[in-house]
C-alpha positions in Angstrom: 0.0 0.0 0.0 1.6 3.3 -1.1 1.3 6.0 1.6 1.3 9.7 0.7 4.9 10.7 0.0 7.1 11.3 2.9 8.1 14.7 1.4 4.7 15.9 2.5 5.5 15.3 6.2 6.3 18.1 8.7 6.8 21.4 6.9 5.8 19.9 3.6 2.7 18.1 4.9 0.0 19.1 2.4 -2.7 17.0 4.1 -3.7 15.3 0.9 -5.5 12.9 3.2 -8.3 15.4 3.3 -9.0 13.9 -0.1 -7.8 10.4 0.1 -5.5 8.4 2.4 -3.1 7.1 -0.2 -3.0 6.2 -3.9 -4.4 2.7 -3.3 -7.2 4.0 -1.1 -10.2 1.9 -2.1 -12.3 5.0 -1.9 -10.7 6.3 -5.1 -12.1 3.4 -7.1 -15.4 3.7 -5.3 -15.6 7.4 -6.0 -14.6 7.0 -9.7 -17.3 4.3 -10.1 -19.8 6.6 -8.5 -18.7 9.5 -10.7 -19.0 7.3 -13.9 -22.6 6.5 -12.8 -23.5 10.1 -12.1 -22.1 11.3 -15.5 -23.9 8.5 -17.4 -27.1 9.3 -15.5 -26.9 13.0 -16.5 -28.0 12.0 -20.0 -31.6 11.6 -18.5 -31.9 15.4 -18.7 -31.3 15.5 -22.4 -34.2 17.1 -24.2 -35.8 18.0 -20.9 -34.0 21.1 -19.7 -37.1 23.3 -20.4 -38.6 21.7 -17.3 -35.7 20.1 -15.4 -32.8 22.7 -15.8 -32.6 23.3 -12.0 -32.4 19.5 -11.3 -29.7 19.2 -14.0 -27.7 22.0 -12.5 -27.8 20.4 -9.0 -26.6 17.1 -10.6 -23.9 19.0 -12.5 -22.7 20.6 -9.3 -22.4 17.2 -7.5 -20.5 15.8 -10.5 -18.0 18.7 -10.5 -17.5 18.4 -6.8 -16.6 14.7 -6.9 -14.6 15.3 -10.2 -12.5 17.9 -8.4 -11.8 15.6 -5.5 -10.5 12.8 -7.8 -8.7 15.0 -10.4 -6.8 17.2 -7.9 -5.7 14.3 -5.7 -4.3 12.2 -8.6 -2.7 15.3 -10.2 -0.9 16.3 -7.0 0.2 12.8 -6.1 1.6 12.4 -9.6 3.4 15.7 -9.5 4.9 15.0 -6.1 6.0 11.5 -7.3 7.7 12.3 -10.7 9.3 8.9 -10.8 6.3 6.9 -9.9 4.7 5.1 -12.9 1.8 4.1 -10.7 1.0 7.7 -9.7 1.3 8.8 -13.4 -1.0 6.1 -14.7 -3.6 6.7 -12.0 -3.7 10.4 -13.0 -4.0 9.6 -16.7 -6.7 7.0 -16.1 -8.8 9.3 -14.0 -8.5 12.2 -16.4 -9.1 10.2 -19.5 -12.1 8.4 -18.1 -13.8 11.5 -16.9 -13.2 13.6 -19.9 -14.4 11.1 -22.4 -17.5 10.3 -20.4 -18.4 14.0 -20.1 -18.0 14.3 -23.8 -20.3 11.4 -24.4 -23.0 12.1 -21.8 -22.9 15.8 -21.0 -22.0 17.7 -24.2 -25.7 18.3 -24.9 -26.1 20.7 -22.0 -24.6 23.9 -23.4 -26.4 23.5 -26.7 -29.8 22.9 -25.0 -29.3 25.9 -22.7 -28.5 28.1 -25.7 -31.5 26.7 -27.6 -34.0 27.6 -24.9 -36.3 30.4 -26.1 -35.9 33.7 -24.3 -39.4 33.4 -22.9 -38.7 29.9 -21.6 -35.4 31.0 -20.1 -36.9 34.0 -18.3 -39.7 31.9 -16.9 -37.1 29.4 -15.5 -35.2 32.3 -13.9 -38.4 33.5 -12.2 -39.7 30.1 -11.1 -36.7 28.1 -10.2 -34.3 29.3 -7.5 -31.5 27.0 -8.6 -31.7 28.3 -12.1 -31.7 31.9 -10.8 -28.6 31.2 -8.7 -26.7 29.9 -11.7 -27.8 32.8 -14.0 -24.3 34.2 -14.5 -23.0 30.8 -15.8 -26.1 30.2 -17.9 -25.9 33.8 -19.4 -22.3 33.1 -20.3 -23.3 29.8 -22.1 -26.0 31.6 -24.0 -23.6 34.4 -24.9 -21.2 32.0 -26.6 -23.9 29.8 -28.1 -23.3 30.9 -31.6 -19.8 29.2 -31.4 -21.2 25.8 -30.3 -21.1 22.9 -32.6 -23.7 20.1 -33.0 -23.5 17.6 -30.2 -21.8 14.9 -32.2 -19.2 17.4 -33.5 -18.6 18.7 -29.9 -17.9 15.1 -28.8 -15.5 14.5 -31.7 -13.6 17.7 -31.1 -13.3 17.0 -27.4 -11.9 13.5 -27.9 -9.6 14.7 -30.7 -8.2 17.4 -28.5 -7.6 15.0 -25.6 -5.7 12.5 -27.7 -3.6 14.9 -29.8 -2.7 17.3 -26.9 -1.8 14.5 -24.5 0.4 12.9 -27.2 2.2 16.0 -28.3 2.6 17.6 -24.8 4.1 14.3 -23.6 6.5 14.3 -26.6 7.3 18.0 -26.0 8.2 17.4 -22.4 10.5 14.5 -23.2 12.2 16.3 -26.1 14.8 18.3 -24.1 14.7 20.9 -26.8 14.6 18.5 -29.7 13.8 21.1 -32.3 12.2 18.6 -34.8 9.8 17.3 -32.1 8.9 20.7 -30.9 8.3 22.0 -34.4 6.1 19.0 -35.2 4.2 19.5 -31.9 3.6 23.2 -32.7 2.4 22.5 -36.2 -0.1 19.8 -35.2 -1.5 21.6 -32.2 -1.7 25.0 -33.9 -3.3 23.3 -36.9 -5.9 21.6 -34.8 -6.8 24.8 -33.0 -7.1 26.8 -36.2 -9.4 24.0 -37.6 -11.6 24.1 -34.5 -11.7 27.9 -34.5 -12.8 28.0 -38.1 -15.6 25.4 -37.4 -16.8 27.6 -34.5 -16.4 30.9 -36.3 -14.1 32.7 -34.0 -12.7 36.0 -35.4 -9.1 35.4 -34.2 -7.1 32.6 -32.6 -7.3 34.6 -29.3 -11.1 35.1 -29.5 -12.0 31.8 -27.8 -9.9 32.7 -24.7 -11.2 36.3 -24.6 -14.8 35.1 -24.8 -14.3 32.6 -21.9 -12.6 35.4 -20.0 -15.6 37.8 -20.6 -13.4 40.4 -22.1 -13.7 42.1 -25.5 -11.1 41.3 -28.2 -10.5 45.1 -28.6 -9.5 45.4 -24.9 -7.0 42.6 -25.2 -5.6 43.9 -28.4 -5.2 47.3 -26.8 -3.2 45.7 -24.0 -0.8 44.1 -26.5 -0.3 47.3 -28.5 0.2 49.5 -25.4 2.8 47.2 -23.8 4.5 46.8 -27.2 4.7 50.6 -27.6 6.4 51.1 -24.2 8.5 47.9 -23.9 11.8 49.1 -25.3 11.6 52.5 -23.5 11.0 50.8 -20.1 13.7 48.1 -20.6 16.3 50.7 -21.9 15.6 53.1 -19.1 15.9 50.3 -16.5 19.0 48.9 -18.2 20.8 52.3 -18.2 20.0 52.9 -14.5 21.1 49.4 -13.5 24.3 49.6 -15.5 25.2 52.8 -13.7 24.4 51.3 -10.3 26.2 48.0 -11.0 29.6 49.8 -10.6 28.6 50.2 -6.9 29.3 47.0 -4.9 26.0 47.3 -3.0 24.0 46.7 -6.2 26.0 43.9 -7.8 23.9 41.3 -6.0 20.5 42.7 -6.9 18.7 39.8 -8.5 15.2 39.2 -10.0 14.6 36.1 -7.9 16.6 35.1 -4.8 16.2 31.5 -3.7 16.1 32.3 0.0 15.7 29.1 2.0 14.6 30.8 5.2 11.0 29.7 5.0 9.9 31.1 8.4 11.2 34.6 7.5 9.6 34.5 4.0 6.3 33.3 5.4 6.3 36.0 8.0 7.0 38.7 5.4 3.8 37.8 3.5 1.6 37.3 6.7 2.7 40.7 8.0 1.8 42.4 4.7 -1.7 40.9 4.9 -2.0 41.8 8.6 -1.6 45.5 7.6 -4.1 45.2 4.7 -7.0 43.0 5.6 -7.7 41.1 8.8 -10.1 38.8 6.8 -7.4 37.8 4.3 -4.7 37.6 7.0 -6.8 35.1 8.9 -7.3 33.0 5.7 -3.5 33.0 5.1 -2.9 31.7 8.6 -5.6 29.1 8.1 -3.9 27.8 4.9 -0.6 27.6 6.8 -1.9 26.1 10.0 -3.9 23.5 8.2 -0.7 22.3 6.5 -1.7 23.2 2.9 1.7 24.6 1.9 4.6 22.4 0.7 8.1 23.7 0.0 10.4 21.6 -2.2 9.8 18.4 -4.3 8.0 20.1 -7.2 9.1 21.7 -10.4 8.0 25.3 -10.4 5.3 26.7 -8.1 1.5 26.6 -8.2 -1.7 26.6 -6.2 -4.2 23.8 -6.8 -7.7 24.1 -5.4 -10.1 21.2 -5.0 -13.7 22.6 -4.5 -15.9 19.7 -3.4 -18.7 22.0 -2.2 -19.3 25.5 -1.0 -18.0 24.5 2.5 -15.3 22.0 1.4 -12.5 23.9 -0.2 -8.9 22.7 -0.2 -6.2 24.9 -1.7 -2.7 23.3 -1.9 0.2 25.7 -2.3 3.3 24.0 -3.7 6.6 25.9 -4.0 9.9 24.8 -5.5 11.6 27.1 -3.0 10.6 29.5 -0.3 11.1 32.9 -1.9 8.6 35.3 -0.3 7.6 36.6 -3.8 6.7 33.1 -5.0 4.7 32.5 -1.8 2.9 35.8 -2.1 1.9 35.0 -5.7 0.5 31.5 -4.9 -1.2 32.5 -1.7 -3.0 35.2 -3.7 -4.4 32.4 -5.8 -5.4 30.4 -2.7 -7.2 33.4 -1.2 -9.0 34.1 -4.5 -10.1 30.4 -4.7 -11.3 30.3 -1.1 -13.5 33.4 -1.3 -14.9 32.6 -4.7 -15.6 28.9 -3.9 -17.4 29.7 -0.6 -19.6 32.1 -2.4 -20.0 30.5 -5.9 -19.5 26.7 -5.3 -18.0 24.1 -7.6 -19.6 25.3 -10.9 -18.9 29.1 -10.8 -15.8 29.5 -8.5 -13.0 29.2 -11.0 -12.4 32.7 -12.6 -10.7 33.1 -15.9 -6.9 33.1 -15.8 -6.7 36.9 -16.3 -8.6 37.5 -13.0 -6.7 34.7 -11.2 -3.4 36.3 -12.1 -4.8 39.7 -11.1 -5.3 38.3 -7.6 -1.9 36.6 -7.5 0.0 39.7 -8.8 -2.0 42.0 -6.5 -0.7 39.9 -3.7 2.9 40.3 -4.9 2.4 44.1 -5.1 0.9 44.2 -1.7 4.0 42.5 -0.2 6.3 44.7 -2.3 4.6 47.9 -1.1 4.6 46.7 2.5 8.4 46.1 2.3 8.8 49.5 0.6 7.0 51.3 3.4 9.2 49.5 6.0 12.6 49.8 4.2 15.2 50.8 6.8 16.9 53.4 4.5 17.0 54.8 0.9 19.5 52.2 -0.3 17.2 49.3 0.7 14.3 51.1 -0.9 16.2 51.5 -4.1 17.1 47.8 -4.2 13.4 46.9 -3.7 12.4 49.1 -6.5 15.0 47.6 -8.8 13.8 44.1 -8.0 10.2 45.0 -8.5 10.8 46.7 -11.9 12.8 43.7 -13.2 10.2 41.3 -11.9 7.4 43.3 -13.5 9.2 43.3 -16.8 9.1 39.5 -16.7 5.5 39.5 -15.6 4.2 42.0 -18.2 6.6 42.7 -21.0 7.9 39.1 -21.4 4.5 37.5 -21.3 2.9 40.0 -23.7 5.9 39.4 -26.0 5.2 35.6 -25.8 1.6 36.2 -26.6 2.5 38.3 -29.6 4.8 35.6 -30.9 2.0 33.1 -30.4 -0.3 35.3 -32.5 2.3 35.4 -35.3 2.7 31.6 -35.2 -1.0 31.1 -35.7 -1.2 33.6 -38.5 1.7 32.0 -40.3 0.3 28.5 -39.6 -2.8 29.4 -41.7 -0.5 29.4 -44.7 0.8 25.9 -44.0 3.2 24.1 -41.7 6.1 26.0 -40.3 9.7 24.9 -40.5 12.1 25.6 -37.7 13.5 28.6 -39.7 10.0 30.1 -39.8 9.7 30.0 -36.0 13.1 31.6 -35.7 12.2 34.5 -38.1 8.9 35.2 -36.2 10.8 35.0 -32.8 13.4 37.6 -34.0 10.7 39.8 -35.4 8.9 39.8 -32.1 12.1 40.7 -30.2 12.7 43.6 -32.5 9.2 44.9 -31.9 9.6 44.8 -28.1 13.3 45.4 -27.5 14.6 46.9 -30.7 17.3 44.3 -30.6 18.0 40.8 -31.7 16.8 37.8 -29.7 19.2 36.6 -27.0 17.4 33.3 -26.5 15.7 30.6 -28.5 11.9 30.5 -28.9 11.9 26.8 -27.7 12.6 28.0 -24.1 9.3 29.9 -24.0 7.3 27.4 -26.1 5.2 25.5 -23.5 2.3 28.0 -23.6 1.4 27.1 -27.2 1.5 23.3 -26.6 -0.4 23.3 -23.3 -2.7 26.3 -23.0 -3.1 28.7 -25.9 -2.8 32.4 -25.1 -2.5 31.8 -21.3 0.6 33.9 -21.3 -1.1 37.3 -21.8 -3.0 36.6 -18.5 0.1 37.6 -16.6 0.5 40.9 -18.4 -3.2 41.6 -18.0 -3.3 40.6 -14.4 -0.2 42.5 -13.5 -1.4 45.8 -15.0 -4.9 45.4 -13.7 -3.5 44.8 -10.2 -1.4 47.9 -10.5 -4.6 49.9 -11.4 -6.3 48.4 -8.3 -3.4 49.3 -6.1 -3.6 52.9 -7.3 -7.2 52.9 -6.3 -6.3 51.4 -2.9 -3.9 54.2 -2.3 -6.6 56.7 -3.0 -9.5 55.0 -1.1 -7.7 53.8 2.0 -9.7 51.5 4.3 -12.8 51.7 2.0 -10.9 49.6 -0.6 -10.7 46.4 1.4 -14.5 45.4 1.2 -14.5 46.2 -2.5 -11.5 43.9 -3.0 -13.0 41.1 -1.0 -16.1 41.3 -3.1 -13.9 41.2 -6.3 -12.3 38.0 -5.1 -15.6 36.4 -4.2 -17.1 36.9 -7.7 -15.3 33.8 -9.2 -16.5 33.3 -12.8 -19.7 35.3 -12.5 -18.7 38.7 -13.9 -16.6 40.0 -16.8 -13.9 42.7 -16.9 -16.2 45.7 -17.2 -18.4 44.7 -14.2 -15.4 43.7 -12.1 -13.6 47.0 -12.7 -16.6 49.3 -12.3 -16.8 49.3 -8.4 -13.2 50.7 -8.4 -14.1 53.5 -10.7 -12.1 51.9 -13.6 -13.2 51.7 -17.2 -11.2 49.2 -19.3 -12.8 50.6 -22.5 -11.2 54.0 -22.0 -8.4 54.5 -24.6 -5.9 55.4 -21.9 -6.7 52.6 -19.5 -3.6 50.5 -20.2 -1.4 53.6 -20.6 -2.4 54.7 -17.1 -1.7 51.2 -15.7 1.8 51.4 -17.1 2.3 54.9 -15.8 1.2 53.9 -12.3 3.6 50.9 -12.2 6.7 50.9 -14.4 7.2 54.7 -14.8 6.2 55.4 -11.2 8.8 53.0 -9.9 11.5 54.1 -12.4 10.9 57.7 -11.5 11.4 57.0 -7.8 14.4 54.7 -8.4 16.2 57.5 -10.4 15.5 60.1 -7.8 16.9 57.9 -5.0 19.9 57.0 -7.1 20.7 60.6 -7.5 20.0 61.4 -3.9 22.4 58.7 -2.8 25.1 60.0 -5.2 25.2 56.8 -7.4 24.4 58.6 -10.7 
């Protein structure tokens, strides 16, 4: 019997036994069998949503809750046991079984919700409390209904995507930068996406993600063009300042990420920042820590995985490759977002689009940064903090929008036929010139995972970082009145889009200068202060 890995004991105890005791826990098989039965039984609602939509939604919620329990346990155990064939096979088995069953027995749901007449839909909203509760989700389904395929086609597309993506992502991960394998993976996956987008009628390769994020194509395009216009100015200005400062011994050790192994110190930095901002959020940070949901070491990268079993059963696991406070601040921001959204919205509507998830995580980073800035012991420490933040934000915003821009170029070129390695290189260098006014210093392969695994996810970081900067500027103006607004923002989950989420803060994303102001209140604000301090200290 395989116990939960020993690396999860003590400091690293993630309490996965809140889900299952071990990977041979008989409850896993029992739950999977129950879930299979629940999914198959869901087909009884087919053709009957006009009278049974509320019952179908209740059943769908229960399915999602049990699904989350199984999927997140097997994913976490597999990730924490990289060398375990047993853990990997269990993860693949659970995911493959569930996804194929949902495609076979549940794919009718969205199409039938869309096909309801407006009168029938309004009547259901008035007469069924369950339907009324889930109106934000149902409205979103109806809004994207024009892009839905016939049920059989939806099933075929789902299965095709599972098979091809699993095959090529696996090959990509094993390739160790084998350019032929990666080029083939890109061509197949980009080609599949373009084919599906054409079937559905999306305007651009990015439109599907924008629609699911409830944000207009024009707003996202404005984000890209604004960041591209300022990228080289920001990078050059930072580079010139840092070059002048690097002659001083005190600044030679300034780094973007420092792998500080003092977990207690780094944890306390984050907790202290939240103590000064929000007692509600600070209590939840302590709850995550005290319940043992944080693991340091034993994983590649860092992430937060949240299993929402019901409104009251929410388990957020924060896994860190090392204990840098910035990494912890980022991931605890995700955990806080998940907890507030799940307790309010439940298994079906808690998971916000990635642009809002990254807003929460990057707001958390900025909160800790500003707290440190306010408590800097002298101007020299303050200057170091500013330099680290500017460099970090370049990676968060400029680098990720650069990646997204490259991704757009790849899809546009793929419409003309398969790309060769040389074509990728040309597009990569073109993108570098647009953003940095210089030749690329790295290969496109090192930033390639976003196309193979999650198309256009990369722009979520740039979006979230700048939206967080806008929120932080409002926080500075509003003082204590900001906290309840922010808590409400976190609790919305997937129920509102960008315009509605921004409105309570007095922000209008459709304003032509919105992204310009975000950049002004982050990059340029920090650069201005850094240059003033450098002059004051006599370094430049």
